[in-house]
Residue frames as a rotation matrix with the C-alpha (Angstrom) as fourth column:
MET 1
-0.339 -0.906 -0.253 7.50
-0.639 0.024 0.769 12.98
-0.691 0.422 -0.587 22.91
THR 2
0.363 0.492 -0.792 6.72
-0.931 0.224 -0.288 11.47
0.036 0.841 0.539 19.55
ALA 3
-0.488 -0.656 -0.575 9.20
-0.655 0.711 -0.254 8.56
0.576 0.253 -0.777 19.92
ILE 4
-0.915 0.099 0.392 7.59
-0.263 0.591 -0.763 7.07
-0.307 -0.801 -0.515 22.95
ARG 5
0.072 0.994 -0.088 4.18
-0.667 -0.017 -0.745 7.32
-0.741 0.112 0.662 21.31
VAL 6
0.133 -0.143 -0.981 5.54
-0.908 0.380 -0.179 5.35
0.398 0.914 -0.079 18.29
LEU 7
-0.812 -0.536 -0.229 6.77
-0.396 0.795 -0.459 2.68
0.428 -0.283 -0.858 20.62
ILE 8
-0.609 0.660 0.439 3.59
-0.404 0.219 -0.888 2.54
-0.682 -0.719 0.133 22.62
CYS 9
0.389 0.799 -0.458 1.58
-0.837 0.099 -0.538 2.11
-0.384 0.593 0.708 19.40
TRP 10
-0.212 -0.488 -0.847 4.04
-0.755 0.632 -0.175 -0.45
0.620 0.602 -0.503 18.12
VAL 11
-0.964 -0.155 0.217 3.65
-0.263 0.679 -0.686 -2.48
-0.041 -0.718 -0.695 21.35
TYR 12
-0.221 0.952 0.212 -0.16
-0.491 0.079 -0.868 -2.23
-0.843 -0.296 0.450 21.13
THR 13
0.287 0.240 -0.927 -0.19
-0.958 0.085 -0.275 -3.22
0.013 0.967 0.254 17.42
ASN 14
-0.367 -0.550 -0.750 1.86
-0.572 0.769 -0.285 -6.32
0.734 0.324 -0.597 18.03
THR 15
-0.991 -0.064 -0.121 0.32
0.047 0.673 -0.738 -7.45
0.128 -0.737 -0.664 21.26
ARG 16
-0.181 0.958 0.220 -3.21
0.008 -0.222 0.975 -6.01
0.983 0.178 0.033 21.16
SER 17
0.090 0.138 -0.986 -2.73
0.953 0.275 0.126 -5.48
0.288 -0.952 -0.107 24.93
VAL 18
0.575 0.191 0.795 -3.70
-0.034 -0.966 0.257 -2.16
0.817 -0.175 -0.549 26.44
LEU 19
0.974 -0.224 -0.037 -1.98
0.064 0.114 0.991 -3.35
-0.218 -0.968 0.126 29.62
ALA 20
0.201 -0.938 0.283 1.38
0.937 0.268 0.222 -3.80
-0.284 0.221 0.933 27.83
SER 21
0.005 -0.168 0.986 1.06
0.638 -0.759 -0.133 -0.38
0.770 0.630 0.103 26.25
GLN 22
0.812 0.315 0.492 0.27
-0.132 -0.722 0.680 1.21
0.569 -0.616 -0.544 29.69
LEU 23
0.752 -0.642 -0.149 3.25
0.469 0.361 0.806 -0.59
-0.464 -0.676 0.573 31.31
LEU 24
-0.066 -0.814 0.577 5.51
0.967 -0.196 -0.166 0.86
0.248 0.547 0.800 28.60
HIS 25
0.327 0.197 0.924 4.11
0.102 -0.980 0.172 4.37
0.939 0.037 -0.341 29.31
ILE 26
0.986 0.122 0.110 4.50
-0.087 -0.179 0.980 3.88
0.139 -0.976 -0.166 33.10
SER 27
0.450 -0.892 -0.045 8.05
0.815 0.389 0.428 2.56
-0.364 -0.229 0.903 32.76
SER 28
-0.024 -0.451 0.892 8.87
0.791 -0.554 -0.259 5.53
0.611 0.700 0.370 30.55
THR 29
0.514 0.361 0.778 7.56
-0.106 -0.873 0.476 8.08
0.851 -0.327 -0.410 32.94
SER 30
0.991 -0.136 -0.001 8.98
0.021 0.140 0.990 6.45
-0.134 -0.981 0.141 36.03
SER 31
0.271 -0.946 0.176 12.45
0.962 0.270 -0.030 6.12
-0.019 0.177 0.984 34.44
LEU 32
0.051 -0.282 0.958 12.48
0.330 -0.901 -0.282 9.86
0.943 0.331 0.047 33.86
VAL 33
0.734 0.232 0.639 11.74
-0.460 -0.523 0.718 10.40
0.500 -0.820 -0.277 37.58
VAL 34
0.949 -0.308 0.061 14.01
0.178 0.688 0.703 7.72
-0.259 -0.657 0.708 38.89
PHE 35
0.297 -0.894 0.334 17.03
0.946 0.323 0.024 8.28
-0.129 0.309 0.942 36.72
SER 36
0.586 -0.066 0.808 16.94
0.290 -0.914 -0.285 12.04
0.757 0.401 -0.516 36.41
PRO 37
-0.431 -0.837 -0.337 19.77
0.688 -0.063 -0.723 13.72
0.584 -0.544 0.603 38.25
ALA 38
0.542 0.535 -0.648 18.92
0.835 -0.432 0.342 15.74
-0.096 -0.726 -0.681 41.37
ARG 39
0.491 -0.280 -0.825 19.73
0.229 -0.872 0.432 19.43
-0.840 -0.401 -0.364 41.62
ILE 40
-0.380 -0.619 0.687 20.43
0.875 0.000 0.484 20.39
-0.300 0.785 0.542 38.00
ASN 41
-0.468 0.223 -0.855 20.10
-0.153 -0.973 -0.170 23.69
-0.870 0.052 0.490 36.31
ALA 42
0.527 0.809 -0.261 17.99
-0.365 -0.062 -0.929 24.35
-0.767 0.585 0.262 33.22
ALA 43
0.175 -0.508 -0.843 20.77
-0.984 -0.061 -0.168 23.63
0.034 0.859 -0.510 30.74
GLN 44
-0.813 -0.526 0.249 21.55
-0.564 0.819 -0.109 20.33
-0.147 -0.229 -0.962 32.32
GLU 45
-0.203 0.866 0.458 17.90
-0.100 0.447 -0.889 19.49
-0.974 -0.227 -0.004 32.23
VAL 46
0.556 0.342 -0.757 17.68
-0.766 -0.142 -0.627 20.24
-0.322 0.929 0.183 28.49
VAL 47
-0.426 -0.788 -0.444 20.79
-0.875 0.483 -0.018 17.86
0.229 0.381 -0.896 28.00
TRP 48
-0.762 0.174 0.623 19.04
-0.239 0.820 -0.521 15.14
-0.601 -0.546 -0.583 30.06
TYR 49
0.279 0.956 0.084 15.84
-0.221 0.150 -0.964 15.36
-0.934 0.251 0.253 28.09
ALA 50
0.365 -0.260 -0.894 17.84
-0.931 -0.098 -0.352 15.43
0.004 0.961 -0.278 24.72
LEU 51
-0.733 -0.675 -0.077 19.66
-0.677 0.736 -0.002 12.23
0.058 0.051 -0.997 25.72
TYR 52
-0.461 0.673 0.579 16.44
-0.037 0.637 -0.770 10.53
-0.887 -0.376 -0.269 26.69
ALA 53
0.567 0.655 -0.500 14.82
-0.516 -0.192 -0.835 11.60
-0.643 0.731 0.229 23.36
PHE 54
-0.096 -0.690 -0.717 17.93
-0.972 0.219 -0.081 10.38
0.213 0.690 -0.692 21.40
THR 55
-0.859 -0.249 0.448 17.69
-0.376 0.899 -0.222 7.03
-0.347 -0.359 -0.866 23.20
LEU 56
0.002 0.932 0.362 14.01
-0.030 0.362 -0.932 6.66
-1.000 -0.009 0.029 22.35
TRP 57
0.610 0.177 -0.773 14.54
-0.736 -0.235 -0.635 7.56
-0.294 0.956 -0.013 18.66
LEU 58
-0.508 -0.838 -0.199 17.39
-0.861 0.494 0.119 5.05
-0.001 0.232 -0.973 18.62
ILE 59
-0.669 0.381 0.639 14.97
-0.022 0.848 -0.529 2.39
-0.743 -0.368 -0.559 19.79
VAL 60
0.431 0.866 -0.251 12.50
-0.274 -0.139 -0.952 3.52
-0.859 0.479 0.177 17.17
ALA 61
0.188 -0.523 -0.831 15.14
-0.980 -0.159 -0.122 3.21
-0.069 0.837 -0.543 14.49
ILE 62
-0.816 -0.539 0.208 15.94
-0.546 0.837 0.024 -0.22
-0.187 -0.094 -0.978 15.56
VAL 63
-0.234 0.873 0.428 12.30
0.064 0.453 -0.889 -1.30
-0.970 -0.181 -0.162 15.57
TYR 64
0.594 0.452 -0.666 11.83
-0.550 -0.375 -0.746 0.22
-0.587 0.809 0.026 12.14
LYS 65
-0.242 -0.739 -0.629 14.92
-0.965 0.248 0.080 -1.45
0.097 0.626 -0.773 10.76
THR 66
-0.881 -0.139 0.453 13.71
-0.271 0.932 -0.241 -4.73
-0.389 -0.335 -0.858 12.18
TYR 67
-0.318 0.877 0.361 9.97
0.483 0.478 -0.734 -4.64
-0.816 -0.059 -0.575 11.27
GLY 68
-0.637 0.120 0.761 9.79
0.740 -0.182 0.648 -2.26
0.216 0.976 0.027 8.35
LYS 69
-0.845 0.301 0.443 7.31
-0.158 -0.931 0.330 0.51
0.511 0.209 0.834 7.65
THR 70
0.113 0.982 -0.154 4.29
-0.112 0.167 0.980 -1.34
0.987 -0.094 0.129 8.96
LEU 71
-0.518 -0.421 0.745 6.13
-0.770 -0.151 -0.620 -1.90
0.373 -0.894 -0.246 12.31
THR 72
0.528 0.671 0.521 4.13
-0.799 0.600 0.037 -5.21
-0.288 -0.436 0.853 12.63
ARG 73
-0.402 -0.551 0.732 5.36
-0.331 0.832 0.445 -8.82
-0.854 -0.064 -0.517 12.68
ALA 74
-0.742 0.132 -0.657 4.93
-0.603 0.297 0.741 -10.84
0.293 0.946 -0.141 9.53
ALA 75
0.285 0.913 0.291 1.73
-0.957 0.290 0.029 -12.77
-0.058 -0.287 0.956 9.42
SER 76
-0.523 -0.469 0.712 1.99
-0.520 0.837 0.169 -16.45
-0.675 -0.282 -0.682 10.27
């Protein structure tokens, strides 16, 4: 998913920490496993992933609105 990649890159760009980027990736993947409903059909799974994608894109929009096109903090 593109949105999670944008967020991972944003975390790395602002922290220069591979560990922080990996932890974001791990938390994203594990949240899909932990919070996904059990015993769902294909249509419900599509809705689940669409909701997850929408949430990620909403976070990307908030980061974009806060940090601008460069997605980096202002230089000190």
